[in-house]
C-alpha positions in Angstrom: 64.5 158.4 96.2 66.0 155.1 97.4 64.9 152.6 100.0 66.7 150.0 102.0 65.0 147.3 99.9 66.6 148.3 96.7 69.0 145.6 95.2 72.7 146.3 95.5 74.7 147.1 92.3 77.8 145.3 91.0 79.9 148.1 92.7 78.4 147.7 96.2 79.3 144.8 98.4 82.6 143.0 97.8 83.6 144.9 94.7 87.3 145.7 94.5 86.6 148.7 92.3 84.4 150.2 95.1 87.5 150.0 97.4 89.6 151.9 94.8 91.8 148.9 93.8 92.9 149.5 90.2 92.8 146.8 87.5 96.6 146.3 87.4 96.6 145.7 91.2 93.8 143.2 90.9 95.8 141.4 88.2 98.9 141.2 90.5 96.8 139.9 93.4 95.3 137.2 91.2 98.7 136.2 89.8 100.2 136.2 93.3 97.4 134.0 94.5 97.9 131.6 91.6 101.6 131.3 92.4 101.0 130.7 96.1 98.4 128.0 95.2 100.8 126.4 92.8 103.5 126.3 95.5 101.1 124.8 98.0 100.1 122.1 95.5 103.8 121.4 94.6 104.8 121.2 98.3 101.9 119.1 99.6 100.1 117.3 96.8 101.5 117.0 93.3 104.6 117.8 91.3 105.2 117.6 87.5 108.2 115.8 86.0 109.2 114.5 82.6 111.0 111.3 81.7 114.5 112.3 80.3 115.7 108.8 79.3 114.7 105.3 78.3 115.5 103.7 81.7 111.9 103.0 82.5 110.7 101.6 79.2 108.4 100.0 78.3 106.0 101.5 80.9 107.4 105.1 80.7 108.8 106.4 77.5 111.4 109.2 77.0 109.8 112.6 77.1 106.6 111.4 78.8 105.1 113.9 81.3 104.1 112.6 84.7 102.5 113.7 87.9 103.9 112.5 91.2 101.7 112.3 94.3 103.0 113.3 97.8 100.0 112.6 100.0 100.8 108.9 100.6 103.8 110.0 102.7 101.9 112.5 104.9 101.5 110.0 107.8 104.8 108.2 107.5 103.8 105.9 104.7 106.9 104.3 103.4 107.6 103.2 99.7 106.6 99.6 99.0 108.1 97.0 96.7 107.0 97.6 93.1 106.3 101.3 93.6 107.5 103.6 90.9 109.1 106.6 92.6 110.8 109.9 91.7 113.7 110.9 93.9 116.4 113.5 94.1 119.9 112.6 92.8 121.6 110.9 95.8 124.9 112.1 94.4 126.5 111.1 91.1 123.6 109.1 89.8 122.6 111.4 87.0 124.6 110.7 83.9 125.3 113.1 81.0 122.1 114.0 79.2 119.8 113.1 82.0 119.7 116.5 83.7 117.1 118.6 82.0 116.5 121.9 83.7 114.3 124.6 82.2 116.3 126.7 79.8 115.2 130.3 80.4 114.2 132.4 83.4 110.5 132.2 82.8 110.6 128.4 82.5 112.8 128.2 85.5 110.3 130.2 87.6 107.4 128.1 86.4 109.3 125.0 87.2 110.0 126.2 90.8 106.4 126.7 91.5 105.4 123.4 89.9 103.8 124.6 86.8 106.4 123.1 84.5 108.4 119.8 84.9 112.0 120.1 86.2 115.1 118.0 86.1 117.6 116.9 88.7 115.5 113.8 89.7 115.4 110.1 88.7 112.5 107.7 88.4 112.9 104.1 89.2 111.0 101.1 90.7 111.4 100.1 94.3 112.8 96.5 94.5 113.9 96.3 98.1 112.8 97.9 101.3 114.6 97.9 104.7 115.6 94.4 105.7 115.4 92.9 102.2 118.1 91.0 100.6 118.2 91.2 96.8 120.1 88.6 94.8 120.8 88.0 91.1 119.9 85.7 89.7 118.1 82.3 89.8 118.4 79.6 87.1 115.8 81.4 85.0 117.6 84.8 85.2 115.2 86.3 87.7 116.2 88.4 90.7 115.1 87.2 94.1 114.0 89.2 97.1 114.3 87.4 100.5 114.8 84.1 98.6 111.6 84.5 96.4 112.1 84.8 92.6 110.2 87.8 91.2 108.2 87.4 88.0 108.7 90.8 86.3 107.3 90.0 82.8 104.6 92.6 83.2 106.9 95.6 83.4 110.5 94.8 82.6 111.6 95.5 79.0 112.4 92.2 77.3 116.0 91.9 76.1 116.7 88.6 74.5 120.5 89.3 74.5 120.5 89.7 78.3 121.4 86.7 80.3 119.4 87.8 83.3 117.3 90.6 84.7 120.1 92.0 86.8 122.1 95.1 86.5 123.4 97.4 83.8 126.9 96.2 84.9 126.4 92.9 83.0 126.9 90.7 86.1 124.4 88.0 86.9 126.0 87.0 90.2 125.6 89.6 93.0 123.6 90.3 96.1 122.6 93.5 97.9 121.4 94.1 101.4 120.0 93.8 103.9 118.7 97.1 102.8 119.4 99.6 105.7 116.7 101.4 107.5 115.6 104.6 105.9 116.6 103.6 102.4 115.4 101.6 99.4 117.0 99.6 96.6 115.7 100.7 93.1 116.0 99.5 89.6 114.9 100.7 86.2 112.5 98.6 84.1 114.9 98.8 81.2 117.5 96.7 83.0 120.3 97.0 80.4 120.0 100.8 80.2 119.3 102.2 83.7 121.7 104.0 86.0 120.1 102.5 89.1 121.2 100.9 92.4 123.0 98.1 90.7 125.4 100.5 89.0 126.5 101.8 92.4 127.1 98.5 94.1 130.5 97.3 95.0 130.9 94.1 93.1 133.6 91.6 94.0 137.1 93.0 93.3 135.9 96.5 92.7 137.7 99.4 94.5 136.3 102.4 92.7 133.0 102.4 94.7 131.6 103.3 98.2 129.7 100.5 100.0 126.1 101.7 100.7 125.9 104.1 97.8 123.5 101.7 96.1 120.7 102.6 98.5 118.5 105.6 98.1 117.5 107.5 101.3 113.8 107.7 101.6 114.0 111.3 102.6 115.1 112.1 99.0 112.0 110.5 97.5 109.6 113.2 96.2 106.7 110.9 95.7 105.0 108.0 93.9 104.0 108.0 90.2 100.3 109.0 90.0 99.5 109.8 86.4 101.1 110.0 83.0 99.6 113.2 81.5 101.5 113.3 78.2 101.1 112.1 75.5 97.3 112.3 75.7 97.1 108.9 74.0 98.8 107.3 77.0 97.0 109.4 79.7 96.5 107.5 83.0 98.3 105.6 85.7 100.6 102.6 85.3 99.0 99.3 86.3 100.0 98.1 89.7 102.0 94.9 90.1 101.5 91.8 92.2 105.0 90.5 91.5 106.1 91.0 95.1 103.0 89.6 96.8 104.8 86.4 97.9 107.9 88.1 99.3 108.0 87.5 103.1 107.9 90.4 105.5 111.1 92.4 105.7 113.6 91.6 108.4 113.4 93.3 111.8 117.2 93.5 112.0 117.9 95.9 109.1 121.0 97.9 109.7 120.9 101.6 110.1 121.9 103.6 107.1 125.4 105.1 107.4 
């Protein structure tokens, strides 16, 4: 005899087995839920990447694994000077050896849902935002933003052979900007080995270039660097920088991006 007060068994309320769902179907449901959750996280919150080159040394080393956060852009938040950002290739920026896509179908699938790092992106530091004018270089070899020299000792890789902290092109006499609306000007921390905005500028006398290609559309920015997760010995975020604190507000007459 049973009564209404008897405790329920493991097969009563809420049990998938009581509904006739076999184990293999339960497994598929769980896997499907995990994939959907991973896609939601990748789309809205976080995405994994790895560093394919030495362009951001000393802060980020080749083969480091990082997480990029996306929530700072939910409400129209724009990149700020000094931010380290990951962005899609604007077109012709990735050089040979820097594209590192997963090498097999399983890795490719895991990469698409955000469970493995993927290639096809670049990581650089934002130097100029809309309205800014960037110039190279002052008498001490420092770049200037809106006329203010930037002390980058905290994050730029020291190269005693370099005459300035300008571009990979080797020129220490150039200017860029005003940065158009909807774009940013970016540079790698390893200034002599970084295919960044400076490489795509039209220097005086150059004809094999397209004016404006040095600026990265903000719509291509995936997000800001949040954490380095590998190697474990370097786990954590990069320290912020106050190098741009004295730069005056950007100009209100920044041109529209073409």
